[in-house]
mmJSON file of the N, C-alpha and C atoms, coordinates in Angstrom:
{"data_MODEL":{"atom_site":{
"group_PDB":["ATOM","ATOM","ATOM","ATOM","ATOM","ATOM","ATOM","ATOM","ATOM","ATOM","ATOM","ATOM","ATOM","ATOM","ATOM","ATOM","ATOM","ATOM","ATOM","ATOM","ATOM","ATOM","ATOM","ATOM","ATOM","ATOM","ATOM","ATOM","ATOM","ATOM","ATOM","ATOM","ATOM","ATOM","ATOM","ATOM","ATOM","ATOM","ATOM","ATOM","ATOM","ATOM","ATOM","ATOM","ATOM","ATOM","ATOM","ATOM","ATOM","ATOM","ATOM","ATOM","ATOM","ATOM","ATOM","ATOM","ATOM","ATOM","ATOM","ATOM","ATOM","ATOM","ATOM","ATOM","ATOM","ATOM","ATOM","ATOM","ATOM","ATOM","ATOM","ATOM","ATOM","ATOM","ATOM","ATOM","ATOM","ATOM","ATOM","ATOM","ATOM","ATOM","ATOM","ATOM","ATOM","ATOM","ATOM","ATOM","ATOM","ATOM","ATOM","ATOM","ATOM","ATOM","ATOM","ATOM","ATOM","ATOM","ATOM","ATOM","ATOM","ATOM","ATOM","ATOM","ATOM","ATOM","ATOM","ATOM","ATOM","ATOM","ATOM","ATOM","ATOM","ATOM","ATOM","ATOM","ATOM","ATOM","ATOM","ATOM","ATOM","ATOM","ATOM","ATOM","ATOM","ATOM","ATOM","ATOM","ATOM","ATOM","ATOM","ATOM","ATOM","ATOM","ATOM","ATOM","ATOM","ATOM","ATOM","ATOM","ATOM","ATOM","ATOM","ATOM","ATOM","ATOM","ATOM","ATOM","ATOM","ATOM","ATOM","ATOM","ATOM","ATOM","ATOM","ATOM","ATOM","ATOM","ATOM","ATOM","ATOM","ATOM","ATOM","ATOM","ATOM","ATOM","ATOM","ATOM","ATOM","ATOM","ATOM","ATOM","ATOM","ATOM","ATOM","ATOM","ATOM","ATOM","ATOM","ATOM","ATOM","ATOM","ATOM","ATOM","ATOM","ATOM","ATOM","ATOM","ATOM","ATOM","ATOM","ATOM","ATOM","ATOM","ATOM","ATOM","ATOM","ATOM","ATOM","ATOM","ATOM","ATOM","ATOM","ATOM","ATOM","ATOM","ATOM","ATOM","ATOM","ATOM","ATOM","ATOM","ATOM","ATOM","ATOM","ATOM","ATOM","ATOM","ATOM","ATOM","ATOM","ATOM","ATOM","ATOM","ATOM","ATOM","ATOM","ATOM","ATOM","ATOM","ATOM"],
"id":[1,2,3,4,5,6,7,8,9,10,11,12,13,14,15,16,17,18,19,20,21,22,23,24,25,26,27,28,29,30,31,32,33,34,35,36,37,38,39,40,41,42,43,44,45,46,47,48,49,50,51,52,53,54,55,56,57,58,59,60,61,62,63,64,65,66,67,68,69,70,71,72,73,74,75,76,77,78,79,80,81,82,83,84,85,86,87,88,89,90,91,92,93,94,95,96,97,98,99,100,101,102,103,104,105,106,107,108,109,110,111,112,113,114,115,116,117,118,119,120,121,122,123,124,125,126,127,128,129,130,131,132,133,134,135,136,137,138,139,140,141,142,143,144,145,146,147,148,149,150,151,152,153,154,155,156,157,158,159,160,161,162,163,164,165,166,167,168,169,170,171,172,173,174,175,176,177,178,179,180,181,182,183,184,185,186,187,188,189,190,191,192,193,194,195,196,197,198,199,200,201,202,203,204,205,206,207,208,209,210,211,212,213,214,215,216,217,218,219,220,221,222,223,224,225,226,227,228,229,230,231],
"type_symbol":["N","C","C","N","C","C","N","C","C","N","C","C","N","C","C","N","C","C","N","C","C","N","C","C","N","C","C","N","C","C","N","C","C","N","C","C","N","C","C","N","C","C","N","C","C","N","C","C","N","C","C","N","C","C","N","C","C","N","C","C","N","C","C","N","C","C","N","C","C","N","C","C","N","C","C","N","C","C","N","C","C","N","C","C","N","C","C","N","C","C","N","C","C","N","C","C","N","C","C","N","C","C","N","C","C","N","C","C","N","C","C","N","C","C","N","C","C","N","C","C","N","C","C","N","C","C","N","C","C","N","C","C","N","C","C","N","C","C","N","C","C","N","C","C","N","C","C","N","C","C","N","C","C","N","C","C","N","C","C","N","C","C","N","C","C","N","C","C","N","C","C","N","C","C","N","C","C","N","C","C","N","C","C","N","C","C","N","C","C","N","C","C","N","C","C","N","C","C","N","C","C","N","C","C","N","C","C","N","C","C","N","C","C","N","C","C","N","C","C","N","C","C","N","C","C","N","C","C","N","C","C"],
"label_atom_id":["N","CA","C","N","CA","C","N","CA","C","N","CA","C","N","CA","C","N","CA","C","N","CA","C","N","CA","C","N","CA","C","N","CA","C","N","CA","C","N","CA","C","N","CA","C","N","CA","C","N","CA","C","N","CA","C","N","CA","C","N","CA","C","N","CA","C","N","CA","C","N","CA","C","N","CA","C","N","CA","C","N","CA","C","N","CA","C","N","CA","C","N","CA","C","N","CA","C","N","CA","C","N","CA","C","N","CA","C","N","CA","C","N","CA","C","N","CA","C","N","CA","C","N","CA","C","N","CA","C","N","CA","C","N","CA","C","N","CA","C","N","CA","C","N","CA","C","N","CA","C","N","CA","C","N","CA","C","N","CA","C","N","CA","C","N","CA","C","N","CA","C","N","CA","C","N","CA","C","N","CA","C","N","CA","C","N","CA","C","N","CA","C","N","CA","C","N","CA","C","N","CA","C","N","CA","C","N","CA","C","N","CA","C","N","CA","C","N","CA","C","N","CA","C","N","CA","C","N","CA","C","N","CA","C","N","CA","C","N","CA","C","N","CA","C","N","CA","C","N","CA","C","N","CA","C","N","CA","C","N","CA","C","N","CA","C","N","CA","C"],
"label_alt_id":[null,null,null,null,null,null,null,null,null,null,null,null,null,null,null,null,null,null,null,null,null,null,null,null,null,null,null,null,null,null,null,null,null,null,null,null,null,null,null,null,null,null,null,null,null,null,null,null,null,null,null,null,null,null,null,null,null,null,null,null,null,null,null,null,null,null,null,null,null,null,null,null,null,null,null,null,null,null,null,null,null,null,null,null,null,null,null,null,null,null,null,null,null,null,null,null,null,null,null,null,null,null,null,null,null,null,null,null,null,null,null,null,null,null,null,null,null,null,null,null,null,null,null,null,null,null,null,null,null,null,null,null,null,null,null,null,null,null,null,null,null,null,null,null,null,null,null,null,null,null,null,null,null,null,null,null,null,null,null,null,null,null,null,null,null,null,null,null,null,null,null,null,null,null,null,null,null,null,null,null,null,null,null,null,null,null,null,null,null,null,null,null,null,null,null,null,null,null,null,null,null,null,null,null,null,null,null,null,null,null,null,null,null,null,null,null,null,null,null,null,null,null,null,null,null,null,null,null,null,null,null],
"label_comp_id":["UNK","UNK","UNK","UNK","UNK","UNK","UNK","UNK","UNK","UNK","UNK","UNK","UNK","UNK","UNK","UNK","UNK","UNK","UNK","UNK","UNK","UNK","UNK","UNK","UNK","UNK","UNK","UNK","UNK","UNK","UNK","UNK","UNK","UNK","UNK","UNK","UNK","UNK","UNK","UNK","UNK","UNK","UNK","UNK","UNK","UNK","UNK","UNK","UNK","UNK","UNK","UNK","UNK","UNK","UNK","UNK","UNK","UNK","UNK","UNK","UNK","UNK","UNK","UNK","UNK","UNK","UNK","UNK","UNK","UNK","UNK","UNK","UNK","UNK","UNK","UNK","UNK","UNK","UNK","UNK","UNK","UNK","UNK","UNK","UNK","UNK","UNK","UNK","UNK","UNK","UNK","UNK","UNK","UNK","UNK","UNK","UNK","UNK","UNK","UNK","UNK","UNK","UNK","UNK","UNK","UNK","UNK","UNK","UNK","UNK","UNK","UNK","UNK","UNK","UNK","UNK","UNK","UNK","UNK","UNK","UNK","UNK","UNK","UNK","UNK","UNK","UNK","UNK","UNK","UNK","UNK","UNK","UNK","UNK","UNK","UNK","UNK","UNK","UNK","UNK","UNK","UNK","UNK","UNK","UNK","UNK","UNK","UNK","UNK","UNK","UNK","UNK","UNK","UNK","UNK","UNK","UNK","UNK","UNK","UNK","UNK","UNK","UNK","UNK","UNK","UNK","UNK","UNK","UNK","UNK","UNK","UNK","UNK","UNK","UNK","UNK","UNK","UNK","UNK","UNK","UNK","UNK","UNK","UNK","UNK","UNK","UNK","UNK","UNK","UNK","UNK","UNK","UNK","UNK","UNK","UNK","UNK","UNK","UNK","UNK","UNK","UNK","UNK","UNK","UNK","UNK","UNK","UNK","UNK","UNK","UNK","UNK","UNK","UNK","UNK","UNK","UNK","UNK","UNK","UNK","UNK","UNK","UNK","UNK","UNK","UNK","UNK","UNK","UNK","UNK","UNK"],
"label_asym_id":["A","A","A","A","A","A","A","A","A","A","A","A","A","A","A","A","A","A","A","A","A","A","A","A","A","A","A","A","A","A","A","A","A","A","A","A","A","A","A","A","A","A","A","A","A","A","A","A","A","A","A","A","A","A","A","A","A","A","A","A","A","A","A","A","A","A","A","A","A","A","A","A","A","A","A","A","A","A","A","A","A","A","A","A","A","A","A","A","A","A","A","A","A","A","A","A","A","A","A","A","A","A","A","A","A","A","A","A","A","A","A","A","A","A","A","A","A","A","A","A","A","A","A","A","A","A","A","A","A","A","A","A","A","A","A","A","A","A","A","A","A","A","A","A","A","A","A","A","A","A","A","A","A","A","A","A","A","A","A","A","A","A","A","A","A","A","A","A","A","A","A","A","A","A","A","A","A","A","A","A","A","A","A","A","A","A","A","A","A","A","A","A","A","A","A","A","A","A","A","A","A","A","A","A","A","A","A","A","A","A","A","A","A","A","A","A","A","A","A","A","A","A","A","A","A","A","A","A","A","A","A"],
"label_entity_id":["1","1","1","1","1","1","1","1","1","1","1","1","1","1","1","1","1","1","1","1","1","1","1","1","1","1","1","1","1","1","1","1","1","1","1","1","1","1","1","1","1","1","1","1","1","1","1","1","1","1","1","1","1","1","1","1","1","1","1","1","1","1","1","1","1","1","1","1","1","1","1","1","1","1","1","1","1","1","1","1","1","1","1","1","1","1","1","1","1","1","1","1","1","1","1","1","1","1","1","1","1","1","1","1","1","1","1","1","1","1","1","1","1","1","1","1","1","1","1","1","1","1","1","1","1","1","1","1","1","1","1","1","1","1","1","1","1","1","1","1","1","1","1","1","1","1","1","1","1","1","1","1","1","1","1","1","1","1","1","1","1","1","1","1","1","1","1","1","1","1","1","1","1","1","1","1","1","1","1","1","1","1","1","1","1","1","1","1","1","1","1","1","1","1","1","1","1","1","1","1","1","1","1","1","1","1","1","1","1","1","1","1","1","1","1","1","1","1","1","1","1","1","1","1","1","1","1","1","1","1","1"],
"label_seq_id":[1,1,1,2,2,2,3,3,3,4,4,4,5,5,5,6,6,6,7,7,7,8,8,8,9,9,9,10,10,10,11,11,11,12,12,12,13,13,13,14,14,14,15,15,15,16,16,16,17,17,17,18,18,18,19,19,19,20,20,20,21,21,21,22,22,22,23,23,23,24,24,24,25,25,25,26,26,26,27,27,27,28,28,28,29,29,29,30,30,30,31,31,31,32,32,32,33,33,33,34,34,34,35,35,35,36,36,36,37,37,37,38,38,38,39,39,39,40,40,40,41,41,41,42,42,42,43,43,43,44,44,44,45,45,45,46,46,46,47,47,47,48,48,48,49,49,49,50,50,50,51,51,51,52,52,52,53,53,53,54,54,54,55,55,55,56,56,56,57,57,57,58,58,58,59,59,59,60,60,60,61,61,61,62,62,62,63,63,63,64,64,64,65,65,65,66,66,66,67,67,67,68,68,68,69,69,69,70,70,70,71,71,71,72,72,72,73,73,73,74,74,74,75,75,75,76,76,76,77,77,77],
"pdbx_PDB_ins_code":[null,null,null,null,null,null,null,null,null,null,null,null,null,null,null,null,null,null,null,null,null,null,null,null,null,null,null,null,null,null,null,null,null,null,null,null,null,null,null,null,null,null,null,null,null,null,null,null,null,null,null,null,null,null,null,null,null,null,null,null,null,null,null,null,null,null,null,null,null,null,null,null,null,null,null,null,null,null,null,null,null,null,null,null,null,null,null,null,null,null,null,null,null,null,null,null,null,null,null,null,null,null,null,null,null,null,null,null,null,null,null,null,null,null,null,null,null,null,null,null,null,null,null,null,null,null,null,null,null,null,null,null,null,null,null,null,null,null,null,null,null,null,null,null,null,null,null,null,null,null,null,null,null,null,null,null,null,null,null,null,null,null,null,null,null,null,null,null,null,null,null,null,null,null,null,null,null,null,null,null,null,null,null,null,null,null,null,null,null,null,null,null,null,null,null,null,null,null,null,null,null,null,null,null,null,null,null,null,null,null,null,null,null,null,null,null,null,null,null,null,null,null,null,null,null,null,null,null,null,null,null],
"Cartn_x":[-19.359,-20.105,-21.504,-21.735,-22.966,-23.994,-25.137,-26.439,-27.179,-27.398,-28.263,-29.687,-30.049,-31.624,-32.322,-32.159,-33.05,-33.406,-32.087,-32.277,-33.34,-33.008,-33.827,-35.255,-35.517,-37.161,-37.717,-36.7,-37.062,-37.716,-36.788,-36.968,-38.22,-38.758,-39.772,-40.849,-41.323,-42.016,-42.488,-41.104,-41.328,-42.47,-42.212,-42.78,-44.252,-44.556,-45.22,-45.782,-46.577,-46.973,-47.788,-48.332,-48.973,-48.082,-47.261,-46.279,-45.608,-45.988,-45.399,-44.11,-42.971,-41.536,-40.571,-40.431,-39.421,-37.941,-36.881,-35.453,-34.806,-33.745,-32.802,-31.932,-31.059,-29.54,-29.292,-28.556,-28.215,-26.748,-25.731,-24.494,-23.613,-24.577,-23.814,-22.831,-23.038,-22.052,-22.995,-23.759,-24.678,-25.219,-24.73,-24.342,-25.608,-26.074,-26.875,-27.957,-29.438,-31.015,-31.679,-32.556,-34.193,-34.888,-35.832,-36.844,-38.452,-39.405,-40.568,-41.537,-42.107,-43.464,-44.367,-45.273,-46.384,-46.957,-48.042,-48.663,-50.452,-51.025,-52.113,-52.312,-50.856,-50.7,-50.451,-50.025,-49.711,-50.91,-52.458,-53.674,-53.306,-53.991,-53.764,-52.622,-51.515,-50.436,-49.724,-49.086,-48.85,-46.936,-46.565,-44.992,-44.339,-43.86,-42.971,-43.161,-44.478,-44.824,-44.575,-44.881,-44.628,-43.208,-42.338,-41.114,-40.427,-40.922,-40.424,-40.669,-42.003,-41.976,-41.304,-40.713,-39.966,-38.881,-38.231,-36.807,-37.236,-38.038,-38.128,-37.84,-38.617,-38.558,-37.035,-36.732,-34.876,-33.61,-34.419,-33.869,-32.858,-32.373,-31.211,-29.837,-30.319,-29.509,-28.649,-30.116,-29.69,-28.538,-27.509,-26.588,-25.254,-25.696,-24.859,-24.447,-25.099,-24.606,-25.462,-26.663,-27.329,-27.116,-26.161,-25.71,-27.024,-27.778,-28.511,-29.531,-31.105,-32.057,-32.995,-33.252,-34.753,-35.579,-36.625,-37.818,-38.965,-39.367,-41.142,-41.816,-42.931,-43.946,-45.506,-46.372,-47.928,-48.614,-50.15,-50.955,-51.822,-52.154,-52.926,-54.62,-55.127,-56.293,-57.253],
"Cartn_y":[98.443,99.566,99.092,99.384,98.576,99.771,98.984,99.956,99.875,100.683,100.716,99.959,99.164,98.789,99.865,101.201,102.164,102.732,102.972,103.432,101.672,100.743,99.917,100.261,100.223,100.519,101.929,102.761,103.833,104.078,103.412,103.211,102.515,101.118,100.34,101.239,102.544,102.667,104.159,104.501,105.587,104.932,103.374,103.306,102.497,102.188,101.393,101.94,103.38,104.177,103.567,102.472,101.355,100.442,100.13,98.747,98.844,97.573,97.618,96.495,97.269,96.532,96.196,95.105,94.31,94.128,95.142,94.501,94.431,92.636,92.255,92.191,92.293,92.207,91.074,90.298,88.887,88.385,89.265,88.973,90.301,90.945,92.441,92.885,92.906,93.947,94.574,95.174,96.232,95.6,94.279,93.788,92.761,91.981,90.779,90.755,91.154,91.334,90.121,90.391,89.679,90.843,90.889,91.856,91.187,91.693,90.987,92.171,92.283,93.474,93.043,93.936,93.844,94.92,94.741,95.88,95.449,96.635,96.438,95.966,96.751,96.67,95.399,94.542,93.314,92.433,92.731,92.136,91.658,90.331,89.894,89.924,89.629,89.842,88.375,87.865,86.555,87.334,86.331,86.2,87.311,86.057,87.167,88.07,88.86,90.364,90.918,90.452,91.511,91.46,91.04,90.803,91.798,92.014,92.874,94.202,94.051,95.605,96.227,94.958,95.82,95.784,95.165,95.042,96.494,97.073,98.275,99.396,99.111,100.364,100.273,99.387,99.824,100.684,100.907,101.958,101.435,100.05,99.708,99.228,99.271,99.192,97.732,97.101,95.249,94.865,94.234,93.769,94.749,96.288,96.918,96.996,98.009,98.452,97.578,96.594,95.777,94.346,93.607,92.308,91.044,90.956,89.842,90.368,90.106,90.735,89.365,88.496,87.546,88.094,88.239,88.579,87.877,88.425,87.27,88.618,88.588,89.443,88.751,89.692,89.621,90.531,90.111,90.853,90.819,92.118,92.153,91.26,90.377,89.687,90.583],
"Cartn_z":[82.567,83.379,83.928,85.319,85.924,86.089,86.493,86.646,87.763,88.152,89.608,89.183,90.806,90.577,90.337,90.947,90.953,89.599,88.923,87.453,86.51,86.996,86.306,86.449,87.867,88.245,87.62,87.532,86.929,85.884,84.902,83.777,83.008,83.965,83.816,84.105,85.506,85.565,84.724,83.84,83.241,81.812,81.338,80.495,80.241,82.155,82.515,83.969,83.854,85.313,86.217,86.034,87.128,87.635,86.526,87.411,88.748,89.425,90.85,90.06,90.987,90.309,91.833,91.395,92.588,91.827,92.338,91.667,92.941,92.106,93.462,92.524,93.171,92.316,92.841,92.035,92.084,92.638,92.56,92.278,93.114,93.362,94.029,93.008,92.061,90.796,89.897,90.404,89.352,87.934,87.348,86.129,86.3,87.213,87.342,88.201,87.454,88.593,88.184,89.254,88.927,88.866,88.175,88.663,88.655,89.679,89.184,88.829,87.78,87.341,86.831,87.449,87.714,87.182,85.781,85.438,84.521,84.666,84.135,82.174,81.713,80.456,79.57,80.473,80.635,79.834,80.331,80.218,78.496,78.589,76.915,76.697,76.877,76.24,76.547,75.853,76.442,76.826,77.559,78.09,77.393,76.121,75.5,75.193,74.648,74.93,75.876,77.238,78.139,78.4,78.259,78.79,77.318,76.233,75.151,75.477,76.194,76.514,78.017,78.628,79.769,79.282,78.245,77.725,77.21,76.381,75.918,76.316,77.41,78.787,79.201,79.263,79.324,78.459,77.514,76.406,75.649,75.465,74.936,76.127,77.34,78.685,78.216,78.043,77.777,76.881,77.965,76.776,76.873,77.647,77.888,78.992,79.774,81.254,82.207,81.413,82.141,81.352,82.391,81.525,81.746,82.757,83.05,83.787,83.085,83.92,83.939,84.991,85.06,85.359,84.451,84.424,84.94,85.411,85.56,86.121,84.769,84.231,84.657,85.166,85.533,85.265,85.05,84.966,86.374,87.117,88.306,87.811,88.799,88.709,88.834],
"occupancy":[1.0,1.0,1.0,1.0,1.0,1.0,1.0,1.0,1.0,1.0,1.0,1.0,1.0,1.0,1.0,1.0,1.0,1.0,1.0,1.0,1.0,1.0,1.0,1.0,1.0,1.0,1.0,1.0,1.0,1.0,1.0,1.0,1.0,1.0,1.0,1.0,1.0,1.0,1.0,1.0,1.0,1.0,1.0,1.0,1.0,1.0,1.0,1.0,1.0,1.0,1.0,1.0,1.0,1.0,1.0,1.0,1.0,1.0,1.0,1.0,1.0,1.0,1.0,1.0,1.0,1.0,1.0,1.0,1.0,1.0,1.0,1.0,1.0,1.0,1.0,1.0,1.0,1.0,1.0,1.0,1.0,1.0,1.0,1.0,1.0,1.0,1.0,1.0,1.0,1.0,1.0,1.0,1.0,1.0,1.0,1.0,1.0,1.0,1.0,1.0,1.0,1.0,1.0,1.0,1.0,1.0,1.0,1.0,1.0,1.0,1.0,1.0,1.0,1.0,1.0,1.0,1.0,1.0,1.0,1.0,1.0,1.0,1.0,1.0,1.0,1.0,1.0,1.0,1.0,1.0,1.0,1.0,1.0,1.0,1.0,1.0,1.0,1.0,1.0,1.0,1.0,1.0,1.0,1.0,1.0,1.0,1.0,1.0,1.0,1.0,1.0,1.0,1.0,1.0,1.0,1.0,1.0,1.0,1.0,1.0,1.0,1.0,1.0,1.0,1.0,1.0,1.0,1.0,1.0,1.0,1.0,1.0,1.0,1.0,1.0,1.0,1.0,1.0,1.0,1.0,1.0,1.0,1.0,1.0,1.0,1.0,1.0,1.0,1.0,1.0,1.0,1.0,1.0,1.0,1.0,1.0,1.0,1.0,1.0,1.0,1.0,1.0,1.0,1.0,1.0,1.0,1.0,1.0,1.0,1.0,1.0,1.0,1.0,1.0,1.0,1.0,1.0,1.0,1.0,1.0,1.0,1.0,1.0,1.0,1.0,1.0,1.0,1.0,1.0,1.0,1.0],
"B_iso_or_equiv":[0.0,0.0,0.0,0.0,0.0,0.0,0.0,0.0,0.0,0.0,0.0,0.0,0.0,0.0,0.0,0.0,0.0,0.0,0.0,0.0,0.0,0.0,0.0,0.0,0.0,0.0,0.0,0.0,0.0,0.0,0.0,0.0,0.0,0.0,0.0,0.0,0.0,0.0,0.0,0.0,0.0,0.0,0.0,0.0,0.0,0.0,0.0,0.0,0.0,0.0,0.0,0.0,0.0,0.0,0.0,0.0,0.0,0.0,0.0,0.0,0.0,0.0,0.0,0.0,0.0,0.0,0.0,0.0,0.0,0.0,0.0,0.0,0.0,0.0,0.0,0.0,0.0,0.0,0.0,0.0,0.0,0.0,0.0,0.0,0.0,0.0,0.0,0.0,0.0,0.0,0.0,0.0,0.0,0.0,0.0,0.0,0.0,0.0,0.0,0.0,0.0,0.0,0.0,0.0,0.0,0.0,0.0,0.0,0.0,0.0,0.0,0.0,0.0,0.0,0.0,0.0,0.0,0.0,0.0,0.0,0.0,0.0,0.0,0.0,0.0,0.0,0.0,0.0,0.0,0.0,0.0,0.0,0.0,0.0,0.0,0.0,0.0,0.0,0.0,0.0,0.0,0.0,0.0,0.0,0.0,0.0,0.0,0.0,0.0,0.0,0.0,0.0,0.0,0.0,0.0,0.0,0.0,0.0,0.0,0.0,0.0,0.0,0.0,0.0,0.0,0.0,0.0,0.0,0.0,0.0,0.0,0.0,0.0,0.0,0.0,0.0,0.0,0.0,0.0,0.0,0.0,0.0,0.0,0.0,0.0,0.0,0.0,0.0,0.0,0.0,0.0,0.0,0.0,0.0,0.0,0.0,0.0,0.0,0.0,0.0,0.0,0.0,0.0,0.0,0.0,0.0,0.0,0.0,0.0,0.0,0.0,0.0,0.0,0.0,0.0,0.0,0.0,0.0,0.0,0.0,0.0,0.0,0.0,0.0,0.0,0.0,0.0,0.0,0.0,0.0,0.0],
"pdbx_formal_charge":[null,null,null,null,null,null,null,null,null,null,null,null,null,null,null,null,null,null,null,null,null,null,null,null,null,null,null,null,null,null,null,null,null,null,null,null,null,null,null,null,null,null,null,null,null,null,null,null,null,null,null,null,null,null,null,null,null,null,null,null,null,null,null,null,null,null,null,null,null,null,null,null,null,null,null,null,null,null,null,null,null,null,null,null,null,null,null,null,null,null,null,null,null,null,null,null,null,null,null,null,null,null,null,null,null,null,null,null,null,null,null,null,null,null,null,null,null,null,null,null,null,null,null,null,null,null,null,null,null,null,null,null,null,null,null,null,null,null,null,null,null,null,null,null,null,null,null,null,null,null,null,null,null,null,null,null,null,null,null,null,null,null,null,null,null,null,null,null,null,null,null,null,null,null,null,null,null,null,null,null,null,null,null,null,null,null,null,null,null,null,null,null,null,null,null,null,null,null,null,null,null,null,null,null,null,null,null,null,null,null,null,null,null,null,null,null,null,null,null,null,null,null,null,null,null,null,null,null,null,null,null],
"auth_seq_id":[1,1,1,2,2,2,3,3,3,4,4,4,5,5,5,6,6,6,7,7,7,8,8,8,9,9,9,10,10,10,11,11,11,12,12,12,13,13,13,14,14,14,15,15,15,16,16,16,17,17,17,18,18,18,19,19,19,20,20,20,21,21,21,22,22,22,23,23,23,24,24,24,25,25,25,26,26,26,27,27,27,28,28,28,29,29,29,30,30,30,31,31,31,32,32,32,33,33,33,34,34,34,35,35,35,36,36,36,37,37,37,38,38,38,39,39,39,40,40,40,41,41,41,42,42,42,43,43,43,44,44,44,45,45,45,46,46,46,47,47,47,48,48,48,49,49,49,50,50,50,51,51,51,52,52,52,53,53,53,54,54,54,55,55,55,56,56,56,57,57,57,58,58,58,59,59,59,60,60,60,61,61,61,62,62,62,63,63,63,64,64,64,65,65,65,66,66,66,67,67,67,68,68,68,69,69,69,70,70,70,71,71,71,72,72,72,73,73,73,74,74,74,75,75,75,76,76,76,77,77,77],
"auth_comp_id":["UNK","UNK","UNK","UNK","UNK","UNK","UNK","UNK","UNK","UNK","UNK","UNK","UNK","UNK","UNK","UNK","UNK","UNK","UNK","UNK","UNK","UNK","UNK","UNK","UNK","UNK","UNK","UNK","UNK","UNK","UNK","UNK","UNK","UNK","UNK","UNK","UNK","UNK","UNK","UNK","UNK","UNK","UNK","UNK","UNK","UNK","UNK","UNK","UNK","UNK","UNK","UNK","UNK","UNK","UNK","UNK","UNK","UNK","UNK","UNK","UNK","UNK","UNK","UNK","UNK","UNK","UNK","UNK","UNK","UNK","UNK","UNK","UNK","UNK","UNK","UNK","UNK","UNK","UNK","UNK","UNK","UNK","UNK","UNK","UNK","UNK","UNK","UNK","UNK","UNK","UNK","UNK","UNK","UNK","UNK","UNK","UNK","UNK","UNK","UNK","UNK","UNK","UNK","UNK","UNK","UNK","UNK","UNK","UNK","UNK","UNK","UNK","UNK","UNK","UNK","UNK","UNK","UNK","UNK","UNK","UNK","UNK","UNK","UNK","UNK","UNK","UNK","UNK","UNK","UNK","UNK","UNK","UNK","UNK","UNK","UNK","UNK","UNK","UNK","UNK","UNK","UNK","UNK","UNK","UNK","UNK","UNK","UNK","UNK","UNK","UNK","UNK","UNK","UNK","UNK","UNK","UNK","UNK","UNK","UNK","UNK","UNK","UNK","UNK","UNK","UNK","UNK","UNK","UNK","UNK","UNK","UNK","UNK","UNK","UNK","UNK","UNK","UNK","UNK","UNK","UNK","UNK","UNK","UNK","UNK","UNK","UNK","UNK","UNK","UNK","UNK","UNK","UNK","UNK","UNK","UNK","UNK","UNK","UNK","UNK","UNK","UNK","UNK","UNK","UNK","UNK","UNK","UNK","UNK","UNK","UNK","UNK","UNK","UNK","UNK","UNK","UNK","UNK","UNK","UNK","UNK","UNK","UNK","UNK","UNK","UNK","UNK","UNK","UNK","UNK","UNK"],
"auth_asym_id":["A","A","A","A","A","A","A","A","A","A","A","A","A","A","A","A","A","A","A","A","A","A","A","A","A","A","A","A","A","A","A","A","A","A","A","A","A","A","A","A","A","A","A","A","A","A","A","A","A","A","A","A","A","A","A","A","A","A","A","A","A","A","A","A","A","A","A","A","A","A","A","A","A","A","A","A","A","A","A","A","A","A","A","A","A","A","A","A","A","A","A","A","A","A","A","A","A","A","A","A","A","A","A","A","A","A","A","A","A","A","A","A","A","A","A","A","A","A","A","A","A","A","A","A","A","A","A","A","A","A","A","A","A","A","A","A","A","A","A","A","A","A","A","A","A","A","A","A","A","A","A","A","A","A","A","A","A","A","A","A","A","A","A","A","A","A","A","A","A","A","A","A","A","A","A","A","A","A","A","A","A","A","A","A","A","A","A","A","A","A","A","A","A","A","A","A","A","A","A","A","A","A","A","A","A","A","A","A","A","A","A","A","A","A","A","A","A","A","A","A","A","A","A","A","A","A","A","A","A","A","A"],
"auth_atom_id":["N","CA","C","N","CA","C","N","CA","C","N","CA","C","N","CA","C","N","CA","C","N","CA","C","N","CA","C","N","CA","C","N","CA","C","N","CA","C","N","CA","C","N","CA","C","N","CA","C","N","CA","C","N","CA","C","N","CA","C","N","CA","C","N","CA","C","N","CA","C","N","CA","C","N","CA","C","N","CA","C","N","CA","C","N","CA","C","N","CA","C","N","CA","C","N","CA","C","N","CA","C","N","CA","C","N","CA","C","N","CA","C","N","CA","C","N","CA","C","N","CA","C","N","CA","C","N","CA","C","N","CA","C","N","CA","C","N","CA","C","N","CA","C","N","CA","C","N","CA","C","N","CA","C","N","CA","C","N","CA","C","N","CA","C","N","CA","C","N","CA","C","N","CA","C","N","CA","C","N","CA","C","N","CA","C","N","CA","C","N","CA","C","N","CA","C","N","CA","C","N","CA","C","N","CA","C","N","CA","C","N","CA","C","N","CA","C","N","CA","C","N","CA","C","N","CA","C","N","CA","C","N","CA","C","N","CA","C","N","CA","C","N","CA","C","N","CA","C","N","CA","C","N","CA","C","N","CA","C","N","CA","C","N","CA","C","N","CA","C"],
"pdbx_PDB_model_num":[1,1,1,1,1,1,1,1,1,1,1,1,1,1,1,1,1,1,1,1,1,1,1,1,1,1,1,1,1,1,1,1,1,1,1,1,1,1,1,1,1,1,1,1,1,1,1,1,1,1,1,1,1,1,1,1,1,1,1,1,1,1,1,1,1,1,1,1,1,1,1,1,1,1,1,1,1,1,1,1,1,1,1,1,1,1,1,1,1,1,1,1,1,1,1,1,1,1,1,1,1,1,1,1,1,1,1,1,1,1,1,1,1,1,1,1,1,1,1,1,1,1,1,1,1,1,1,1,1,1,1,1,1,1,1,1,1,1,1,1,1,1,1,1,1,1,1,1,1,1,1,1,1,1,1,1,1,1,1,1,1,1,1,1,1,1,1,1,1,1,1,1,1,1,1,1,1,1,1,1,1,1,1,1,1,1,1,1,1,1,1,1,1,1,1,1,1,1,1,1,1,1,1,1,1,1,1,1,1,1,1,1,1,1,1,1,1,1,1,1,1,1,1,1,1,1,1,1,1,1,1]
}}}
């Protein structure tokens, strides 16, 4: 079952309202995406913690409807 990039973006923005989110489909199959996410909520967090926050925002869709997500996260300067 595929997942639309717009749904990924919406879920992330629901959890991180200030986030700048860019979603790119990698294989055209709705299962493989890359995401760049920038949020003030990431300040002071390790890269692992930032990624955990994004995965939590996806509400269990990782490994189900969403097979692969290459993440790049950052906090604004």
